[in-house]
ZAMARGU-4260 file (C-alpha; in steps of 0.2 Angstrom, whole numbers, plus 5000, padded with zeros to 4 digits):
<rodrens>
0) 5041/4997/5123 | 5031/4979/5124 | 5038/4963/5121 | 5058/4964/5117 | 5072/4953/5123
5) 5086/4962/5133 | 5096/4959/5119 | 5088/4970/5106 | 5081/4983/5118 | 5094/4997/5113
10) 5093/4994/5095 | 5072/4996/5097 | 5073/5011/5108 | 5086/5019/5094 | 5077/5015/5080
15) 5060/5024/5089 | 5071/5039/5091 | 5077/5041/5073 | 5061/5038/5068 | 5053/5050/5079
20) 5064/5062/5071 | 5058/5060/5056 | 5038/5061/5065 | 5046/5078/5069 | 5052/5082/5052
25) 5035/5078/5043 | 5026/5089/5055 | 5036/5106/5050 | 5036/5100/5030 | 5016/5096/5034
30) 5015/5113/5040 | 5024/5121/5025 | 5016/5115/5013 | 5030/5104/5004 | 5020/5090/5001
35) 5035/5083/4988 | 5045/5082/5002 | 5034/5073/5012 | 5032/5060/4996 | 5051/5059/4998
40) 5050/5058/5017 | 5038/5043/5017 | 5049/5034/5004 | 5063/5039/5017 | 5053/5029/5032
45) 5048/5014/5022 | 5064/5010/5016 | 5072/5010/5032 | 5059/5001/5039 | 5062/4989/5025
50) 5081/4988/5025 | 5089/4972/5032 | 5102/4978/5043 | 5087/4988/5054 | 5078/4972/5053
55) 5093/4960/5060 | 5099/4973/5074 | 5081/4974/5079 | 5076/4954/5079 | 5063/4959/5069
60) 5054/4967/5086 | 5053/4985/5079 | 5036/4980/5070 | 5027/4979/5086 | 5032/4995/5093
65) 5026/5005/5081 | 5011/5008/5082 | 5011/5026/5090 | 5022/5030/5077 | 5012/5025/5062
70) 4997/5033/5071 | 5008/5050/5071 | 5011/5050/5054 | 4993/5044/5050 | 4989/5060/5056
75) 5002/5071/5047 | 4998/5063/5030 | 4979/5061/5032 | 4979/5080/5032 | 4990/5085/5022
80) 4984/5072/5009 | 4965/5074/5009 | 4951/5060/5002 | 4939/5073/4993 | 4931/5057/4985
85) 4932/5042/4994 | 4922/5035/4978 | 4936/5039/4967 | 4948/5023/4967 | 4961/5035/4962
90) 4962/5048/4976 | 4962/5033/4987 | 4977/5026/4981 | 4986/5044/4976 | 4995/5047/4995
95) 5013/5043/5000 | 5009/5035/5016 | 4997/5019/5019 | 4986/5027/5033 | 4974/5017/5042
100) 4962/5030/5036 | 4964/5026/5018 | 4967/5009/5020 | 4948/5004/5025 | 4941/5017/5011
105) 4952/5005/4999 | 4945/4989/5009 | 4929/4995/5006 | 4930/4996/4990 | 4936/4980/4984
110) 4924/4973/4996 | 4937/4967/5011 | 4932/4977/5025 | 4944/4973/5040 | 4958/4971/5029
115) 4974/4980/5033 | 4982/4977/5017 | 4968/4973/5004 | 4970/4964/4987 | 4970/4976/4972
120) 4965/4962/4958 | 4947/4971/4959 | 4954/4988/4955 | 4967/4983/4942 | 4953/4973/4931
125) 4944/4988/4931 | 4959/4998/4926 | 4964/4988/4911 | 4949/4985/4904 | 4945/5004/4902
130) 4963/5008/4898 | 4964/5021/4916 | 4984/5023/4914 | 4983/5035/4930 | 4974/5021/4941
135) 4983/5008/4934 | 5001/5019/4936 | 4993/5021/4954 | 4990/5003/4958 | 5008/5000/4958
140) 5016/5016/4963 | 5004/5017/4979 | 5010/5010/4997 | 4990/5005/4997 | 4985/4987/4998
145) 4993/4973/4989 | 4993/4966/4970 | 5002/4948/4965 | 5015/4945/4952 | 5002/4938/4938
150) 4992/4956/4942 | 5007/4967/4939 | 5016/4961/4926 | 4998/4964/4918 | 4998/4981/4925
155) 5014/4985/4918 | 5009/4975/4899 | 4994/4986/4899 | 5006/5003/4905 | 5016/4998/4892
160) 5002/4996/4876 | 4998/5012/4881 | 5015/5022/4880 | 5016/5025/4898 | 5026/5014/4907
165) 5042/5024/4913 | 5057/5022/4925 | 5048/5029/4940 | 5034/5015/4937 | 5048/5000/4934
170) 5058/5004/4951 | 5045/5003/4961 | 5038/4988/4954 | 5055/4981/4955 | 5056/4987/4974
175) 5041/4981/4981 | 5045/4963/4972 | 5063/4961/4969 | 5059/4943/4960 | 5046/4948/4947
180) 5055/4945/4933 | 5050/4929/4936 | 5033/4931/4927 | 5041/4943/4914 | 5051/4932/4906
185) 5067/4935/4894 | 5059/4946/4881 | 5063/4944/4864 | 5081/4939/4862 | 5092/4949/4850
190) 5095/4942/4833 | 5104/4928/4833 | 5104/4925/4852 | 5101/4908/4860 | 5086/4910/4874
195) 5094/4900/4888 | 5086/4900/4908 | 5097/4912/4916 | 5105/4903/4932 | 5096/4916/4944
200) 5081/4905/4942 | 5064/4899/4934 | 5058/4911/4921 | 5041/4914/4913 | 5038/4900/4898
205) 5031/4915/4889 | 5038/4934/4887 | 5028/4948/4893 | 5025/4961/4884 | 5032/4974/4894
210) 5050/4964/4892 | 5056/4974/4881 | 5057/4990/4890 | 5058/4982/4907 | 5075/4972/4901
215) 5082/4989/4894 | 5078/4995/4911 | 5087/4984/4920 | 5101/4982/4908 | 5105/4999/4913
220) 5103/4998/4930 | 5115/4983/4932 | 5127/4990/4920 | 5126/5009/4933 | 5126/4998/4950
225) 5142/4988/4947 | 5153/5001/4938 | 5161/5006/4954 | 5171/4993/4962 | 5159/4990/4976
230) 5143/4985/4967 | 5130/4986/4979 | 5121/4971/4974 | 5107/4974/4987 | 5098/4987/4975
235) 5098/4974/4959 | 5082/4965/4955 | 5083/4946/4955 | 5082/4932/4940 | 5084/4943/4927
240) 5101/4942/4917 | 5106/4957/4908 | 5111/4958/4888 | 5125/4959/4879 | 5145/4956/4879
245) 5150/4970/4889 | 5144/4962/4905 | 5153/4944/4902 | 5170/4957/4901 | 5166/4964/4917
250) 5162/4946/4926 | 5179/4940/4917 | 5190/4958/4921 | 5183/4953/4941 | 5186/4935/4944
255) 5185/4934/4963 | 5167/4943/4965 | 5154/4928/4965 | 5138/4937/4962 | 5147/4946/4947
260) 5151/4928/4939 | 5130/4922/4944 | 5123/4939/4938 | 5133/4944/4921 | 5143/4927/4916
265) 5127/4920/4908 | 5123/4938/4901 | 5113/4935/4883 | 5124/4937/4870 | 5121/4936/4849
270) 5129/4927/4838 | 5141/4938/4833 | 5146/4944/4850 | 5151/4926/4855 | 5162/4927/4840
275) 5170/4942/4848 | 5172/4934/4864 | 5181/4920/4856 | 5192/4931/4847 | 5195/4941/4865
280) 5200/4927/4874 | 5213/4921/4861 | 5226/4933/4867 | 5221/4930/4884 | 5228/4918/4898
285) 5225/4900/4902 | 5216/4902/4918 | 5205/4916/4913 | 5202/4906/4896 | 5194/4892/4908
290) 5185/4904/4918 | 5175/4911/4903 | 5169/4892/4899 | 5165/4891/4917 | 5155/4909/4916
295) 5147/4902/4902 | 5139/4886/4907 | 5124/4892/4913 | 5122/4902/4897 | 5120/4886/4886
300) 5135/4891/4873 | 5149/4887/4883 | 5155/4876/4866 | 5159/4890/4856 | 5175/4892/4868
305) 5178/4872/4869 | 5194/4877/4854 | 5201/4892/4864 | 5202/4878/4877 | 5211/4867/4868
310) 5196/4855/4867 | 5190/4853/4848 | 5178/4836/4845 | 5173/4839/4864 | 5156/4847/4860
315) 5147/4829/4858 | 5153/4826/4877 | 5150/4842/4886 | 5132/4844/4878 | 5130/4824/4888
320) 5139/4832/4904 | 5128/4847/4903 | 5111/4835/4899 | 5116/4823/4915 | 5116/4839/4927
325) 5099/4842/4925 | 5090/4826/4931 | 5098/4818/4948 | 5098/4798/4945 | 5092/4802/4924
330) 5095/4788/4912 | 5109/4789/4901 | 5114/4781/4883 | 5130/4772/4888 | 5135/4771/4870
335) 5132/4790/4868 | 5145/4792/4880 | 5156/4781/4874 | 5157/4787/4856 | 5159/4804/4864
340) 5172/4802/4875 | 5182/4793/4859 | 5180/4809/4849 | 5186/4819/4862 | 5200/4809/4865
345) 5205/4803/4882 | 5215/4816/4888 | 5201/4829/4881 | 5188/4818/4891 | 5198/4821/4906
350) 5201/4839/4905 | 5183/4841/4900 | 5177/4831/4915 | 5191/4840/4927 | 5181/4857/4921
355) 5163/4850/4922 | 5165/4834/4935 | 5149/4821/4930 | 5148/4807/4941 | 5138/4797/4928
360) 5147/4800/4912 | 5165/4796/4921 | 5158/4779/4929 | 5152/4773/4914 | 5171/4778/4908
365) 5177/4768/4923 | 5186/4784/4933 | 5176/4786/4949 | 5172/4767/4954 | 5178/4770/4973
370) 5168/4788/4973 | 5153/4780/4966 | 5153/4764/4980 | 5158/4776/4992 | 5140/4786/4986
375) 5128/4773/4985 | 5133/4764/5004 | 5126/4783/5009 | 5110/4779/4997 | 5116/4793/4986
380) 5103/4794/4971 | 5116/4799/4958 | 5128/4788/4963 | 5116/4775/4963 | 5113/4776/4944
385) 5130/4782/4941 | 5132/4762/4949 | 5123/4755/4936 | 5135/4761/4923 | 5152/4756/4929
390) 5161/4743/4919 | 5162/4727/4926 | 5178/4725/4938 | 5189/4709/4935 | 5182/4693/4942
395) 5165/4704/4947 | 5149/4695/4937 | 5132/4704/4930 | 5122/4693/4945 | 5134/4700/4958
400) 5129/4719/4951 | 5109/4714/4947 | 5111/4706/4968 | 5119/4721/4974 | 5105/4733/4968
405) 5094/4722/4974 | 5103/4725/4990 | 5103/4744/4988 | 5085/4740/4981 | 5078/4731/4999
410) 5087/4747/5009 | 5072/4760/5001 | 5059/4755/5013 | 5068/4762/5027 | 5068/4779/5022
415) 5056/4795/5021 | 5040/4794/5012 | 5044/4803/4996 | 5062/4797/4996 | 5058/4778/4996
420) 5052/4784/4980 | 5066/4793/4972 | 5078/4778/4978 | 5067/4765/4970 | 5066/4776/4954
425) 5087/4780/4954 | 5088/4756/4957 | 5078/4755/4942 | 5089/4769/4933 | 5106/4758/4939
430) 5096/4742/4933 | 5094/4749/4913 | 5111/4755/4915 | 5118/4738/4919 | 5108/4730/4905
435) 5118/4742/4896 | 5135/4738/4902 | 5127/4716/4899 | 5123/4722/4883 | 5105/4716/4887
440) 5091/4727/4877 | 5081/4731/4892 | 5081/4731/4910 | 5067/4718/4912 | 5077/4707/4901
445) 5093/4709/4915 | 5080/4704/4927 | 5074/4690/4920 | 5091/4683/4916 | 5098/4686/4934
450) 5082/4678/4943 | 5084/4662/4932 | 5102/4661/4938 | 5097/4665/4956 | 5086/4651/4953
455) 5097/4637/4944 | 5114/4643/4950 | 5109/4628/4966 | 5125/4621/4975 | 5115/4606/4974
460) 5115/4590/4987 | 5130/4589/4997 | 5136/4577/5009 | 5146/4574/5025 | 5147/4560/5034
465) 5130/4553/5036 | 5121/4571/5033 | 5113/4574/5015 | 5112/4594/5017 | 5100/4604/5002
470) 5088/4618/4996 | 5071/4613/4994 | 5055/4623/4988 | 5039/4622/4999 | 5028/4632/4990
475) 5038/4647/4987 | 5046/4648/5001 | 5064/4638/5000 | 5068/4629/5014 | 5085/4622/5021
480) 5085/4601/5025 | 5096/4589/5031 | 5092/4573/5031 | 5099/4558/5040 | 5099/4537/5032
485) 5083/4546/5022 | 5076/4553/5039 | 5072/4574/5040 | 5082/4581/5056 | 5074/4597/5065
490) 5089/4603/5070 | 5103/4606/5060 | 5120/4593/5070 | 5134/4603/5074 | 5147/4595/5059
495) 5135/4603/5048 | 5134/4620/5052 | 5155/4618/5051 | 5156/4614/5035 | 5162/4631/5022
500) 5148/4622/5012 | 5133/4624/5024 | 5135/4645/5020 | 5133/4642/5005 | 5120/4631/5005
505) 5111/4648/5019 | 5115/4659/5006 | 5107/4651/4992 | 5094/4649/5003 | 5090/4667/5006
510) 5092/4670/4989 | 5078/4662/4984 | 5069/4669/4999 | 5074/4687/4993 | 5067/4682/4974
515) 5049/4673/4982 | 5046/4690/4992 | 5054/4703/4978 | 5040/4692/4964 | 5026/4693/4977
520) 5027/4710/4981 | 5031/4718/4966 | 5026/4709/4949 | 5013/4698/4955 | 5005/4713/4968
525) 5004/4724/4951 | 4998/4710/4938 | 4982/4707/4953 | 4980/4727/4956 | 4981/4733/4937
530) 4972/4720/4929 | 4990/4716/4919 | 4994/4704/4905 | 5008/4692/4902 | 5012/4688/4884
535) 5016/4669/4882 | 5038/4672/4882 | 5034/4685/4898 | 5025/4669/4908 | 5038/4656/4903
540) 5053/4665/4906 | 5042/4669/4923 | 5038/4651/4925 | 5054/4645/4925 | 5059/4655/4941
545) 5054/4644/4957 | 5046/4659/4965 | 5036/4659/4949 | 5033/4640/4947 | 5027/4642/4963
550) 5016/4657/4964 | 5007/4658/4947 | 4996/4639/4947 | 4988/4648/4961 | 4982/4666/4952
555) 4968/4668/4942 | 4966/4671/4926 | 4960/4675/4908 | 4966/4670/4892 | 4964/4678/4874
560) 4946/4669/4871 | 4938/4676/4888 | 4941/4658/4899 | 4944/4664/4916 | 4954/4649/4926
565) 4970/4645/4932 | 4985/4642/4922 | 4981/4623/4917 | 4964/4629/4913 | 4966/4642/4901
570) 4975/4642/4881 | 4992/4648/4887 | 4997/4652/4867 | 4991/4669/4868 | 4991/4682/4878
575) 4984/4680/4898 | 4978/4691/4911 | 4976/4692/4929 | 4960/4694/4935 | 4955/4707/4947
580) 4941/4706/4957 | 4933/4718/4946 | 4933/4707/4932 | 4926/4691/4940 | 4912/4705/4947
585) 4908/4710/4929 | 4907/4692/4923 | 4896/4684/4938 | 4911/4675/4940 | 4918/4683/4957
590) 4908/4672/4971 | 4910/4655/4962 | 4930/4658/4961 | 4928/4664/4981 | 4923/4645/4983
595) 4932/4636/4971 | 4949/4645/4980 | 4941/4639/4997 | 4936/4621/4989 | 4954/4618/4982
600) 4961/4625/4997 | 4971/4638/4985 | 4986/4647/4995 | 4987/4663/4985 | 5003/4673/4983
605) 4993/4691/4987 | 4974/4693/4989 | 4964/4691/4971 | 4950/4683/4973 | 4944/4689/4993
610) 4953/4706/4986 | 4943/4721/4992 | 4932/4728/4980 | 4926/4746/4980 | 4914/4750/4968
615) 4906/4767/4963 | 4891/4774/4977 | 4876/4783/4972 | 4885/4799/4981 | 4897/4797/4971
620) 4891/4797/4953 | 4880/4812/4959 | 4895/4824/4963 | 4900/4818/4944 | 4921/4821/4950
625) 4923/4822/4966 | 4922/4805/4981 | 4921/4811/4998 | 4918/4794/5005 | 4931/4798/5016
630) 4931/4815/5021 | 4934/4821/5038 | 4940/4804/5045 | 4954/4811/5056 | 4972/4799/5055
635) 4989/4801/5061 | 4997/4808/5049 | 5015/4799/5050 | 5007/4782/5049 | 4996/4790/5039
640) 5012/4793/5026 | 5020/4776/5028 | 5005/4765/5021 | 5001/4780/5007 | 5021/4780/5002
645) 5019/4760/5004 | 5008/4760/4991 | 5014/4771/4979 | 5010/4788/4984 | 5019/4803/4986
650) 5014/4817/5001 | 5015/4836/4999 | 5015/4850/5010 | 4997/4862/5013 | 5004/4875/5003
655) 5000/4861/4987 | 4983/4858/4979 | 4983/4841/4987 | 4993/4833/4998 | 4993/4815/4992
660) 4994/4810/4974 | 4998/4794/4965 | 4998/4790/4947 | 4985/4775/4943 | 4987/4775/4926
665) 4995/4782/4910 | 4989/4800/4911 | 4978/4797/4925 | 4983/4803/4946 | 4972/4800/4959
670) 4975/4818/4970 | 4970/4818/4989 | 4968/4834/4997 | 4970/4835/5018 | 4969/4847/5032
675) 4988/4843/5038 | 4998/4854/5052 | 5013/4856/5038 | 5018/4841/5030 | 5014/4822/5035
680) 5020/4817/5050 | 5017/4832/5059 | 5004/4828/5068 | 4986/4822/5063 | 4978/4825/5048
685) 4960/4828/5041 | 4957/4819/5024 | 4948/4827/5012 | 4942/4825/4994 | 4947/4812/4982
690) 4949/4817/4964 | 4956/4808/4947 | 4967/4821/4937 | 4970/4821/4920 | 4982/4835/4910
695) 4977/4843/4927 | 4959/4842/4926 | 4947/4833/4935 | 4940/4818/4927 | 4922/4811/4931
700) 4923/4797/4943 | 4913/4786/4929 | 4925/4789/4919 | 4937/4780/4927 | 4944/4766/4925
705) 4935/4753/4938 | 4952/4743/4943 | 4960/4761/4945 | 4946/4766/4956 | 4945/4752/4966
710) 4963/4752/4971 | 4965/4770/4976 | 4948/4768/4988 | 4956/4752/4995 | 4973/4760/4998
715) 4960/4774/5008 | 4953/4763/5015 | 4967/4753/5025 | 4975/4771/5028 | 4959/4779/5037
720) 4957/4758/5045 | 4975/4759/5051 | 4981/4775/5054 | 4963/4781/5062 | 4966/4794/5073
725) 4947/4792/5080 | 4943/4776/5090 | 4923/4778/5085 | 4926/4785/5069
</rodrens>
């Protein structure tokens, strides 16, 4: 034996001894010419090698110590099942043991020389096109090669159409892939049945043609395997859920079998079967009724059981509960929740939420304040969303809750690259919820109202002795000033620091500073980066904010007549657009405004006139739908991931089609391919090709909005420049 740790050596030795006995048995069967016995023995060997208990006992080290045993079995089976016509793929596949000789012939037939498990797709295409039933069956039954899940289902469909799909083929297909049901789908529901996704996993959106036959086999197998008191769950394929009331009743009668509840509780039922279940439960105990209700929750029809639970009228609330479970931090309609709770009644709503807890619905009703606040401290996404729906506590104002959510939002940048996006999204949902609590039309209106209060609720100047203290705006920066006899002091005297009003002034200063930071890095940056537009009302509200009053006049705008200028130079009676440098370039005004910004000594809150501008290169026009501008650059994965995340990108692992993506406009996504070690942050990353996708398809670069293209290239240029791992690259 080679490379076997001491703790597994005895187990590997025992397994090898048992397998050598099977090799000897195979030799005896071959001498006797017992081909059926050899087929059965090959199945026994494969099952033994694949058994979880054997793999666990040997620590997975048996495979590396099988060369001599495999060679001996190869000799037996090559002699007992000779290939007389290597050009006939059916003859190559028609053997119970995957000998190296046959694998080589198969690899040659599919043009994959040297592959130990050659792909069967080329043969499958040929067999399906020719309706070759024998080859189709062998493609499933053979231990040689490998076929993808979708290919296997296509083979089963073809056999079903030919009337040749039998239990042997279905059993082998599921033995090779216990999750084959994901590609088969639900089949045609029984008349009156409700189609729903099973709890065991996602199903295909469209059912395969073989689904009815496969599901008949699965139903019979599921009933047979679970008839004993100790069901053989390992033999039951995954994903698929059986059909029929008998399965629900079996799960109901075995309340301590968790697997039974998961697999049989959501069994597909017809309307008549649902009615029969309701009748069956009328004479059962309250505990059994509740358990039946829980069993049917994954099936999506549990509401028919609410009357037998004593919860008539709770159907709308249950639908909302199930809808909230579908998303971790989704937007909810507070009015709908309150109306559904009123219909269920206070006692009914509490009982239902006791059976089916929902953090966000309980929050809207004000029943879990302490738990939600605790979850917010832990940055739980659903807790953050629920926090916005809590009714205002005694003495709490909308502004208090708004500022608390802004403090939560400020923790986002410290989280992981992708988590900061989901964190920001949860805060946005919470603000929408708070707007509903405040009776405002949307989160934008809430934000403007609260930010205006932050700017206007100033403590004013106050006096202590000879000192005057106040908060003044120097451009957009709030400054706390202390003066004496009209002269500004450079430091704050002790007599001022110890006064309680000083702390309030400092708090107000920090609020204004946070407001300016949010406006600069949020709205104003987005306006310039997207060439965004403000209508007169929006502009007026922003200019009422101290930060807006200081920052907006420093930007370059275009009015509805096309005039470009500062705010005091354009028409403000209509919508105004923040001028992206591409607009200035296109109008041949970029150099002019760069000179004006310098001449007038304007300090712009974000880069605008001198913002980096990127246009299509001739090479990018030639490649049509792909940019290789940064392809081949090596960057530090951790730094690159942080930079991309800070600019709205999501990073993905190496197995995704693209390793970084960012939505740039409605329906358009920037997608960057990279070579990396598992994930961003796992080491160096080699930047690859950039595409812009619409509905999953690459869009010609010439059709990408120039502003969106420039901003995406700007992001990547920053990443390559800052995170570059090649000093001379």
